[in-house]
N, C-alpha and C positions, 0 to 999 in steps of 0.2 A: 406425480406429487413434487412440491415444492424443493428445488434444493439446497440444498446448505453450502454459502461459497466461505471458500478461504481465501481471503486475499493477500497477495506477495508483494509486499512492498520494497522494492531492492535497487541496487547498483551498485557496479563493481567500481564505483569511484567517489570521492568525499565531495561532502558539502555541494550535494545538488538538492537537499530539499527532503529527503525520503523521510525524516522522520514528523517531518512539517506535515508531509503529508499524510501518513500514518495517524498523523493525531486529526485531521479533521476528516478523515476518513470516519474513525472510529468512533467521532463524538454525529457523525451525521448517523450512523447504522443505529447506536443507542437510541438517538432520538426515535428514527421510523422504526425500530425493531420493539424496544424496551429491552433491549441487552445485547451486548457486544463482547466476542474476549478474543484479548489483542495478549500475543506472545513477545516478546522483545528480544534481538538475538542482536547485542549492539555493543562491542568494549568500549564505544566511545561516550561522550558525554560532552549535552542532555538527551538523554533517551527516552523510550516514550516510556517507561515506567515513572520517570519522575514528573510528567504532565497527568497520567491518568493511571495512578496504582491502584484504584478501587475496581478497573476493569483491565489490567494487563498485569501477567504474568511475566518474568524472566523465562528463560530457555535456554537451552544449549544443545550442541550437536559435535561436542566435546570427545565425549563415549560414547559406547554404543547405550550403555543407559539410558543416558542422556537422549541419541536419537531414540530410542524406543518410546520413551515417556512423550517425547513431544510427540512422532508422529501418531502415538495410540488417541492423542486430545483429538489431533487433523481432521483423523479418518472420518469420523464418527457422524452423521445426519441426523444432528440436535435440534434442526432449524436454529441454532446460534452461530450469526455470521462470525469466523475469524477473521485477525489480521496478524500479519509478522511485520515483523518490524527488522530484517532482516538486513542488519551491518555490512560492510564490505566486503570486512575482514572474515567470515561466514558465507560469503555468496557461493564459492568454486565451489567448498565442501556439501553445503548443502544441496546445491542443484546436481553434484555429482552421486550425494546418498537417492536424495529423488530418484535417481535414473535408475541406479543398480538394485531397487527395491521395487522398483514400478510405480512409486507414489500414486503416477497421476493419475493412471490407467484405474489403478484400484481402487483411486479418491472417485471417480467419477463411477464406476462400478457400484458404490454402497450410497450414490445421489448423494454425494458429494463434488463439489464443482471449483476447482482450483485453477484462481486467476490470477496472475502475474503483471504488476504495474512497475513497470522498467522507467526506468529516470535517466534519461542519457545525457552523458555533455560532448565535445565536440571531439573527444580523442579517439584514439585505436580503441582504444580498451572496450571502451561502451561501444563502438562497433561489434567489434571481436565478440563481447558479449552477446548482445543482440544475436547476432549470426549461430554462434553455439544455440542459443536455449531455442531458436526457429529449426535448428536440425534434430536438437536431442529430440525436442516433445512436439512432434510435427501433430497440431489438432487443440494446442492446448489456447485459449484464450492469452493470447499476450497482446497487453496495452502498451502501446510509450506514451509517456507521458513527457507532452512539452513544458516543462519548468521556464515561464518568460524570462525568470532571473538568471536561468542557468544560461539559455540556448540564445538569447536576446531576437526571436523570432527568426531564426538561421536554423536551416533544416541539415543536421550531421551526414557523414556520407553513409551509405546503407540504409537509410532510413527515408531515402524518396519513395514517393509512392504510400508511404503509410501513413492510415488518417492517426494521429495522435489526440489526446486528451488534452486540451491547455489551458493552463493553470496561471493565472495572470500573474506578475510582481505586483509583491506590495513594495511603497516607496520606506527607507529603511527605518523613519520613526514609526510607525503600523509594524513593522517586523519585530521591532524592541519590545513593544508591547505582547503582542501576542508570544514573545518566548519567555515571559514571564511563567513562575512555573503553578501559577495559579489562573491563570486564563484559560475561559471554557468560549468556545466557539456559539454552542448551543446558548448557552447564558446571555451571552452579548446579543444573540439576537433577540431575546424573549426582552430582556432590559433595556437596552440601546433604546434613547426616545429619538433620536433622526436615524429612520429608514435609509435614507437616501446616502451615508457618509459612505468613501470609499469602503473601509473595514465591513462595513452591515453588507452591502453590495459583491463582495469576494465572498466574502462568506454561503449567501444565499447562493451565488452564483454558480460553486463549485460543490453545498448540497445539489445544486439543481442538477450538475451534471452526474454525482454517482446517481443519481435516479434515476436518469438516462440510460446509465451503463446496464445498469439492474434492467431494466426492461429490455435493453438489445442483448442484452444473454440470455433474456428472460429466466431469471431465475424464483419472478414469482408464478410463473404459470404452471 
């Protein structure tokens, strides 16, 4: 039976493109599947809710009630892919909670596939967090994201030998366009007259990478 993916987009560091990745992934899943449910656990602005208000809900892990409410939504194998835009301020608490309640194992038992999309920078904080995730959740689908805008083609410490998912950098003038709250990547693909434009090619390339990732993880078999 198909498994319901739960994508956890995260980083312990600021300004690495986490919300942008969450946006592109959410729009891809909505286009491919016709539905997606995103959760915004983010104290900073702009947040995912600002860009995708129709498919995004705010979430919190600040207290027991909020934790139960969120985990109950994530544990359901309902065929609707989930995306969590996990703010850096909630990074440690979220994964500590997941470990304490055995969320990863329980999710897999119920037909839900947790997938962590981890965006590093070149700091020791990123390397330490990556090592923690690998040690705490062995067997977890843990994907490193090589955001060219952040890493500039360099491989940070502790990531040697890891095959990352590469996200090309966008020029500053294109980044300013996609940062508009009313901008939609899918709408742009459907309406742009020039399919050879850099933004069109960037979006198509990332949608293709997400589709290939799903095939690699065998989410539809």
